[in-house]
N, C-alpha and C positions, 0 to 999 in steps of 0.2 A: 690183494686177497687171492688165495688159491682157489676158492670156490664161493658160492653164494652164501651169505650170512643172514641171520634173522633181521638185522637192521636194514639190510638191502631189501629184503622182502617187504617189510613194513613200509619202507619208503615207496616201493613200487605200487602199493595200494592207494597211495595218495594221488590218484590219477583223475579225479573228477567224475568217477562213475556215478550213475543215477540209481540210487537205492531208496525205496520207499518202505517205511515201517509204520503200521497203524495209520496209513493214509498220509503220512508226513515225509517230506524229503529229508533223508539223512545226509549229513555233511561228510566229515572224515570218519570212515568206518573203523579206522585203527584206534580212534579215541572214543567212539560212541559206547555208552554203557551197555548197549545190547550186543556188542561184538568184540570189544577190545581184548577180553581175555582169550577168546577163541583165536583171534588173530595172533595173540601172544603165544598160544600153543603151537600154531603153525610156524611162527618164527623160531620157536624152540627147536624144531626139527632141523632147520637150516643152521642154527648155532651148533647143534650137536655134530652135524657133518663137517663143520668148519674147524672143530677142535683138532689140533695137530695130531693127537693120538688116534683120531678117527678117520683121517683123510683117506687112508688106503682102504679101510673097511667100507666106507660109505660112498666114495667117489671114484671116478676114472676120468682119463683124458680122452675125449672122443677124437676120432681120426680127423686130422686137420684143425682141431680145436686149439685154443690157446689157454683155456681155463678148465679146470676139472668140474665135473657135474655129477649129480647123484646117480648111483648105479641103476635107479629105476629107468633111466634112459639107455641102458646098455642092451644091445642085441646079442645075447649069448651065442657064441660060435662052437662051444663045446660044453661038456658036463661041468668042468671046473668053473667056467665063467657063470654057468647057470647057478651053481652053488654060491658063488661069490655074490651074485645079485640077490639071491634069496636071503642070505645072511644080512645084507644091508637093509632090506625091507623089514626083516624081522627085528633088527635093532631099532628102527624107527617105531614099529608097532609097540615095542616094549615101553617106549617113553610115555605113551598114553594108555598103557595097560590094555591095548587093543580097542580103545573106545573112540579112536579117530578112524572111522571106517572109510572116510573120503579124504585121507591124507594125500599129499602130492603124488605118491607112487601109484595111486589107483587109476586115474585116467591116463597117466603116463604109460602104464602097462597096457592099457587099451589101445592107444595109438601106436605104441611100439609093436604090439601084436599085429595091427593092420599093416604097418610098414614091413614087417617080416612076411606078410602074405600079400605083397604088392602085386603079384600076378593077377589077383582077383580084380584089382583096379585097372591094371593094364588091359585086361579083356574088355573093360568098360570104355577105355579110351586112354591114349597115351598122355593127353593133356591133363586129365584128371589124376592119373597115376603120378605124373611129375609134380602136380600141385601138392598131393599128399606127401610124397617123399621130401620135397623141399620144405614143407611146413614142419614135418617131424624133425628134420635136421635143425631148423630154426628154433623150435621149442626146446630141443635137447641142448643145443649150444648155450641157450639162455637159461636153462634149468627152470623153466616156467612151471608154475602151479596151475594146472588145468582143472576145470570143472566140466561137466557135460549135462546137456538136456536132451533126452532121447525118448521122452514120453509125451504123447499128444494129449492135451486136456480134452475130456469127453463129457460135455454137459448133458447130452441126450444119449443115453446108452442104447437106445433102440436104433440109432443111426450109425452108419460107417463114418470113418474119419473125414472123408471128403464131403459128407452131407451135413456136417455140423453147422451151427450158425456162422454166417459169413464173418471172416476175420478172427475166428476163435483159434483155429489151429494154424500154426505158422506155415506159410506157403509162399511160393514164388508168385509175385504179382506183376513183375516187370523184369525185363533183362535187355541189355544192350552190349555194346562192345567192351564196356568197362566192367560189367559183372551183373549180378542178380540184385533184385530188390525184394526183401522179405517182409511180410506182415503177418502178425498173429502170435500165438503163445506156445511155449514149450515148458515142460517140467522135467525133473524136480530139482533144479540147480543146487544140490547140496554142496556146501563150501563155496558157492559162487561169491559170497561176500568177501572171502579171503583169497580168491583165485585171481590169476593174471588174465586168463583167457577162457573162453567157453567153446567146447566142441559140440556141434549140433548134429544130431543124427536121428534115426528112427529105430525104436525097439520093436514096435508092433508092425506086423506085415501090412503092406499096402497092396491094393489091387489095381488092375488097369482102369484108367479113368481118374486116378489120383496122382497123376504125374506132377502136378503143381506142388504136392506135399513131399515128393520124392527127391530130397536133396540132402547133402551133408556139407558142412563148412566149419570154419573156426574163426572166432572174432575176439579182439581184446574186450575186456569187460567195460571199458569206457567208450566203446563205439557209439557214435551219434545215433540216437533213436532206440538204443537198447535200454529197456526199463527192467529193473530188478525189484520184484514185488515180494518182499520178505514175509515169511510167516512170523508169528509172534516169537519173541526171543525168550527162551528159557533162562539164558544167562542174565537178562535184565531183571528177572524175578528171583534169582538165586540169592539167598540171604548172605551166604558166605561159602568159601571153599570147604569149610568144616561141616556146615549144614547140607550143602549141595555140592559134593566133591566132583561130580561129573558135569552137571549142567553149568556150573560156575565157570568152567574153563574148556569144556570139550563140546559145546553146543555148536556143531558145524552148520546148523541152520539149513533150511530148505527154502527155495524161492521159486516163484513162477517168473519166467523171463518172457517179456513181451517185446516183440520186434516191431517197432513203429516205423515202417518204411526204411528198414535198415539196408544199406548198400553193402554188398559183399563182392569184393573184387574176384575175378576169375582165378587168380593164384591162390585164393582161399576156398575154392569150391572143389569138393572131392567126389560128390555124386550129383548128377544133374538130370532131373526128370526121368529117372529110371527106377520103377518099382521093384523089378527083379534085383537090381544092383543094391538097393537098400537092404533087401533080405540077405543077399550074399555077403555084403560088408558087415552086417550085423552078426552073422554066423562066424565070420573071420575074426571079428572083434572079440567075441566070447571065447572061441577056441584058443586063439593065439595068446590072448591076455592071460588065460589060465596057465598056459605053458610058461610064459615069461615070469609070472608071479611065482610059480614053482613052489607051491605049498608053503606059504609064508611061515606057518607055525609048525611045519613038519620037519622030519629029519632029512639030512642031506641025501 
């Protein structure tokens, strides 16, 4: 195959990930009544890019790669490439009438934006910058579908993030030569049910003293100890595609992700105990991803 297909993506989700819905463990998310149509909608995107007539529009061959990948992973070097990338993202958006807000190009644009602003990470440390660059190259070569969790759950709004109930907010609880150990929760894993990996970061600013919360990393969705706590499924309650044309097939779902002593190897750690770096990388993520998305619904 020249590029990733829908069937390949569906097969990749049969990975033993731990998903709970209404307090019960879900088995195969690709076949479950709560998710199967949304998974099918994600697969539709990859089938579209794999059609012979769409290969050039939707995909490119990354430098050193052996297989074409979606243009959402392209780092534009000039105006023409920026327009090419925008047209590919626009074509995907049209398939869902714009109702898949967390399609694979969303987080891909986020991490590509950070890769283009790698100097921010280099200032943080060469090891962390290399980890990010290597990860983005890996995700791009494999045309991964990424989700992200960047919001800290806040049960008591009168307290700062570091002062919440112990083990509520995801934080570093241990580290050694192999990597970090993370415990606690992050939100709002939209599309995590149908994603391959999760990018973990901070949206809200942190303050000195909250260094244990100040980290960024990426993990496969089937990582040991990673629990996906799904909100109720609108798809499961949709009568039919005719009665519920959106929720029946475009319910990307939200989920709280709980990290139960999850081990993160150093090569997957991009920010380490630096509250200022969390803020700087968040700014880079927003600015550069806006540039690479390039007005998906706008004119060239």
